[in-house]
N, C-alpha and C positions, 0 to 999 in steps of 0.2 A: 380339222375342226376339233378343238379340245374343250370348248365350253358349250353349254346348251344354247340353242338358238332362242333369242327372245321371241315371245309370242304376244302379239297385241290383240286383246279381246275386242268384241263388238263394242263394249262400253268405252274402251280406250280410243277406238277409231272415231266414234262419234264425238268424244270429248276433245280430241286433239285437233280436229280439222272441222271448221264450220262449213255449212253448205256454200256460203259465199266464197270462202277460200278454195273450196273444191272447184267451183266454176272458174275462178281466177287461175288455178293451176292448169286446168284443161285449156283455157285460152292462151296461157303463156306458152305451153308446149307447141301449139299451132302457130303462134306468132313467131316463135323461135325457129321455125322452118320445118318441123316434123310433118311428113306427108303420110297420112293414114293409109294411102294406097300401098305403102311398103310394108304394112303390118301383116304378120302371118295370119292365115285364116284359122278360125275356130275349128277344132276337131271334135267330133262326137263319136263316142265309143259305146256301143250298146251293151247293156248288162241284163241279167236275168230279171231285175225288178225296176229298171230305169235305164239311165245312161250317165256316162262321164261326159263332161265338157272340159276340154283342155285348151287353155288360152295363153300361149307364150308371147313375149314381146321383148324388145331390146332397144332401149332409147337412152342416150347419154351415159350417165354414170350407173344406170341401173339395168338389170336384166331380171326378168321374173316370169312366173307362170301361175295362172289360177287353175286350180284343180277343183272342179265343182261336180257334185252329183245332183241329178234330178230324179226325184221319186214322186211321180204324180199323185199317189195316194197318201202321202205323208200327212197332209192337212187333216185327214180323217182320224189320224192318231195324235193330233195336236203337235205335229212336228213340221218344220219348214219344208216346203216343196223342193227348195234348192238349198244345199249346204256345201261347205267346202273350206279350203284354206288357200291362201296366197303365199308362195315361196319367193322371196326376194334374194337376188344374188348380186355380188360385186361384178360389174360388167367386165373388168379386166381379168381377174383371177377365176371368175365363175364360182367363187366360194359362197355358199349360202350364208346370208346375213340376218334374216328375220322371217318370221311367219306372221301372217295377218289374217284375221277372221274374214273369210271371203264374202259372207253374207252381208256384213256391215259395209265392206268395201263396195260391193255392187250397189247397195242401197244408197250410197253416197255418190258414186261416180255416174250412175245412169241419169239421175235428174240434173247433175252438173253439166253433162253433155247436152241434155235437152235445153236447158236454159241458155247455155252458151250459143246454141244454134239459133235461138230466137230472141236473144236479149235486145237487139236494136228495135225490134217490133214492140217489145214490152215497154220500152222506156220512151217511146216517141210521143206519147200522150200522157199528160199528168192526171187525167180524170180517174176517179175510183174504178177499180177493176172487179169484174165478176168472173169467178172461176168455177168450172165444173170438173170434177175428177171422177172418172169411171174406175171402179175397183176399190177393194178394201184391204189390200195387202201392203207390204213394205214400200213398194214403188209408188203407190197412191199417196201414202203418207209422206214419203220422201220428196215427191214433186211438190206437194203443197208447202212443205217446210222450206224447200229450196227457193221456190218462188217468193215466199215471204222474206227470206233472208236477203235475196238480191234486190227486191223491190223496196225494202225498208229505207225510208228517207227519200224515196223517189216517187212512189205511187202507193196509194192506200188500196188495200183489198177490202171491198165492202161486203162481198157475198161469196161464200164457198159452199157448193153443193156436191156432196159425195153421192154417186149413183152406184148402187150395189144390187146384187141379185136377191139377197135375203135381208131386207132392211133391219128387222128386229135382231137377227142373229149377228149381223155384221156391224151394228152400231158400236158395240164396245171396242172391237178391234180397230175400227176406223178412228175412233176418237182417242184411244189410249195407246196407240202403237209406239213402242220405244220407251225404254226405261231411263236412259241417260240423256236423251235429247228432249227438248220441250215437246209436249204432246201437241198434236195438230191443232186442237181447238184452243189451247192456250197460246201457242205460237202465233195464231191468227186472232189474237185478242182484238176486239173491236169489230170483227167481221161477224156477219150472220152465218152460222154454220148449220147446214141441214143435211139430212141423209134421206134419200128417196130411192124407190125401187126402179130397176131397169124396165124400160118400156112403158112407164106410167106417164100420164099427162104432165105430172110435175117435172119429170126428167126432160120431156120435150120442151117445156117452157123454159127450163133452166138453160138448156143448150141454145135455144133461140136467142136468149138474152146475154149469153156468155161472151166475154172478151177472150177467154182462154179455156180450151177444153183439153183435158189430159185423159188419155186412154191407157190404162195400166192393168189389163185384164188377160185372162186366158181365152177370150172369145176367139172363135174361128170364122165368124161372119160379122158384117158391119153392125156397130152398136146403135147407130141412129141414122136417120134419113139425111142425106147430104144437103138438102135445101134448108135444113134448120140452122146451118152455120152462117153467121154474119159475114159480110164481105171483108170486114176489118178484123176478123178473129184470128187467133193463133191456135193451132191444133197440134198436140203432141201425142204420138202413138208409140208405145214402147213395149207392148204386151207380148210380142212374139218375135222369134228369129227363125220362123219356119216359112218356107216358100208357099205353102198352101193354106195359110191362116192370115186373116186380116181383121182389123178393127174398124177400118174406114172404107167407105164405098168408093169405087173408082171415079164416080162423078165428082166427088169432093176434090180428089187429087187433080182432076182435069181442070178445075177452075182455080187452083191454088198454085202458089210458088212452093215447090216441094224441096225440102232440105234434107239430105241424107249424110251419113257419116263418111261414106265412100261409095262411089257409084257401083264399082264391081261387087262390093259387099252387099249393097242393096239389091242388086240383080240376082244375087245368090241366096240371100237369106230373108229378105223383107217381102212377105206375101202381099202387103198392101201395095207396094210398088210393082212387084212382078205381075200381079193380076191386072193392075191399072194399065200397064204397058201392053200386056197381052190383049186386053179388051179395047185398045186404041184410045184410051182416055188421055194418056200422056205419051210424050216421046222421050226417049232416054236423054236426048240432047237438052231437054228442058230442066233436067235435074241439076241442082246446085249442091254444094257441100258445106258442112259446118266450117271447115277451114276457110272457104271463100267468104263466108259471112263474118267470121272472126277477124280476118285480115282486111276486111273492107272491100274485097274484090267484088262481092255481090251486095247490092242494096235491096233490102226486102221491101216489097210493094206495100202500099197502104190502102190500095183500092181492091184487093182480093185477098182471100185467106192465105196465111202462111202455114204450111204443114211440115212438121218435122217428123220423119219416120226413123226411129233408131232401133238397132238390134243388139248393140253392145259390141265393142271391139277390144282386143287384148291390150292395146296401147293405153287405153283409158284406165284400166286397172293398175298398170305399172306407174302411170303418172300419179295417181292418187295414193297408191301404196308407198311410193318414194316420198311423197310429201308428208304422209302420216308418220312414217318411220323417222324422217328428218326432224319433225316436230317433237317426237318422243326422245330425241337425242341419241338414237341408235345409229350405228354405222350403216351406211347404205352405198 
């Protein structure tokens, strides 16, 4: 390697690939035959002040690894909780070809997978959509923006409610997240955008009326009562990849069609699923996968909730990194 590796910044990542294109890239990889069950498991390495997350994958013409750090107390210093870099390699020679900002990559690929998992349920009814998003971080903003991008021209978003722990403190970050992508409130122009506090009557009313509920928090216990969720609602939970943390009550999963990225990964990393199985609310055989939804093998029901629980997998980062680097005109 005689020349410096190109580095794609967070601003370049968000400018090069739209949320809709990210969803399409995820769907294309699954339709082309990739099986997420073959993806290497995430490795966690403990550090003095946090931990490393190492996420390697090998698909098609690309091979890569995301190296991320998790420092739980960073937000107190005005720094991201998760930081890192993605290293892309040529699959044949294993020569490094590019570096990509890992935070922006994760913020783009996670909602892309979520929306791919439930897209048929989102598009089957043309009526205006009411959305509730729990959380005030990048994933909360990313899911709202990705939903708007994919639904544009198909379904109007009439109402968006952000539910956060500290309404006054979190309002600026929720509304103004991201410098190079349209802000959430402008990306959802025409929608009524509100911010309410967790556990308030306003939050409960919003969940009861919502067609889509997104959970993107660090919560370790359920965020809302399961009976608040409509029978025709879509619920997305992406806040944790820990087996002892959950954002959703087992009773909700018990009455829903549950969509996971990979069954083995869900039973290893997804506390929402692990605890629901352990408590007898669902059976492992009832789980379906994002791949099955995307390929049409699974038809999502219209008479009970659809729940997608995601923890993030290595192949997703590689798919989006490859697409971003290709769009930039870099070798990959």
